ZAMAR-469460 format. One record per residue (C-alpha): residue number from 1; residue in three letters; x, z, y. Coordinates in Angstrom, 2 decimals. Example, Ala and Ser with C-alpha at 12.3 -4.5 7.8 and 13.67 -1.06 7.14 Angstrom:
seq	type	x	z	y
1	ALA	12.30	7.80	-4.50
2	SER	13.67	7.14	-1.06
This chain:
seq	type	x	z	y
1	UNK	99.43	110.63	89.50
2	UNK	102.28	108.78	91.18
3	UNK	105.34	110.81	90.33
4	UNK	108.73	109.91	91.66
5	UNK	110.27	107.18	89.59
6	UNK	112.13	103.90	89.58
7	UNK	110.61	100.48	89.95
8	UNK	107.27	99.45	91.29
9	UNK	106.26	97.11	94.04
10	UNK	107.59	98.18	97.40
11	UNK	105.01	96.14	99.30
12	UNK	102.89	97.87	101.90
13	UNK	99.25	98.67	101.22
14	UNK	96.45	97.56	103.47
15	UNK	94.79	100.19	105.63
16	UNK	91.02	100.10	105.91
17	UNK	90.19	97.95	108.93
18	UNK	87.66	100.34	110.56
19	UNK	90.32	103.06	110.70
20	UNK	92.54	100.77	112.71
21	UNK	89.65	100.04	115.06
22	UNK	89.12	103.77	115.58
23	UNK	92.70	104.08	116.80
24	UNK	94.20	105.71	113.71
25	UNK	97.59	104.44	114.96
26	UNK	100.63	106.59	114.42
27	UNK	100.26	109.96	112.78
28	UNK	102.41	112.99	113.46
29	UNK	105.39	113.45	111.14
30	UNK	104.54	115.92	108.42
31	UNK	106.29	117.88	105.69
32	UNK	103.44	117.82	103.16
33	UNK	100.20	116.00	102.57
34	UNK	97.17	116.94	100.50
35	UNK	96.62	113.61	98.84
36	UNK	93.96	111.98	96.68
37	UNK	94.08	108.66	94.91
38	UNK	92.20	106.32	92.66
39	UNK	94.54	104.84	90.06
40	UNK	93.56	101.63	88.29
41	UNK	95.69	99.78	85.78
42	UNK	94.01	96.45	86.53
43	UNK	93.66	94.78	89.92
44	UNK	90.05	93.83	89.18
45	UNK	89.06	97.47	88.57
46	UNK	90.77	98.50	91.82
47	UNK	88.76	95.83	93.63
48	UNK	85.52	97.23	92.13
49	UNK	86.46	100.69	93.38
50	UNK	87.18	99.29	96.86
51	UNK	83.75	97.63	96.94
52	UNK	82.11	100.99	96.16
53	UNK	84.08	102.65	98.98
54	UNK	83.18	99.85	101.40
55	UNK	79.56	100.30	100.35
56	UNK	79.64	103.90	101.56
57	UNK	80.31	105.83	98.35
58	UNK	82.35	109.02	98.74
59	UNK	86.01	108.86	97.78
60	UNK	85.73	111.66	95.22
61	UNK	82.77	110.08	93.42
62	UNK	84.57	106.72	93.20
63	UNK	87.71	108.52	91.95
64	UNK	85.71	110.25	89.20
65	UNK	84.21	106.94	88.12
66	UNK	87.23	104.63	88.37
67	UNK	90.51	106.58	88.33
68	UNK	92.45	106.25	85.09
69	UNK	94.70	109.29	85.41
70	UNK	94.42	113.03	85.04
71	UNK	93.58	113.55	88.74
72	UNK	89.92	112.95	87.97
73	UNK	88.69	115.91	90.03
74	UNK	87.92	113.70	93.00
75	UNK	91.31	112.05	92.68
76	UNK	93.10	115.12	94.01
77	UNK	96.84	115.23	93.41
78	UNK	97.28	118.29	95.64
79	UNK	99.90	119.17	98.25
80	UNK	102.98	116.95	97.90
81	UNK	106.24	116.38	99.73
82	UNK	107.51	112.83	100.18
83	UNK	110.25	113.31	97.60
84	UNK	107.70	114.36	94.95
85	UNK	106.01	110.96	95.09
86	UNK	107.11	107.52	94.03
87	UNK	108.65	105.79	97.09
88	UNK	106.08	102.95	97.30
89	UNK	103.25	105.52	97.14
90	UNK	104.91	107.95	99.57
91	UNK	105.61	105.25	102.18
92	UNK	101.89	104.51	102.40
93	UNK	100.54	108.04	101.98
94	UNK	102.77	109.70	104.57
95	UNK	101.55	107.26	107.25
96	UNK	97.83	107.71	106.58
97	UNK	95.72	109.69	109.01
98	UNK	93.88	112.69	107.65
99	UNK	90.25	111.96	106.74
100	UNK	87.38	113.29	104.65
101	UNK	86.08	112.17	101.27
102	UNK	82.72	111.23	102.82
103	UNK	84.33	109.06	105.53
104	UNK	87.73	108.16	104.09
105	UNK	90.59	106.32	105.69
106	UNK	92.50	104.82	102.82
107	UNK	95.25	102.38	101.95
108	UNK	96.49	100.63	98.85
109	UNK	99.80	100.73	97.03
110	UNK	101.12	99.27	93.80
111	UNK	103.56	101.25	91.67
112	UNK	104.77	101.17	88.08
113	UNK	101.69	103.26	87.27
114	UNK	99.22	100.67	88.58
115	UNK	97.13	100.09	91.68
116	UNK	96.40	103.07	93.91
117	UNK	93.81	103.62	96.60
118	UNK	95.22	106.52	98.59
119	UNK	93.52	109.01	100.92
120	UNK	94.98	112.03	102.74
121	UNK	92.73	115.01	103.36
122	UNK	95.31	117.45	104.73
123	UNK	98.65	117.49	106.56
124	UNK	101.09	120.30	107.26
């Protein structure tokens, strides 16, 4: 999980190109997101997970196989407010469009916890 904390890389993640082509654009401001992630300590493992996603694997199956945290049930972190997440993670997650685990729109972030592939499956 990416709890609020100090440090971490504040660089922006890269959104999946097809989502941009579909006009994901700006999303409505939201108070909470239902967020999933795949957390990998090593960059190379994160890249393997990305290849699986690009190959059409579902987000939750890739999370179960690759994620190195306790959110192994499909990578679900649950409903979170911005202030409950580490800033570098929150900046990326709050801007992601809602998608499904079978056709995910995702982005990457790096925090003190490692490399995250983030997906949002609910907004309110």
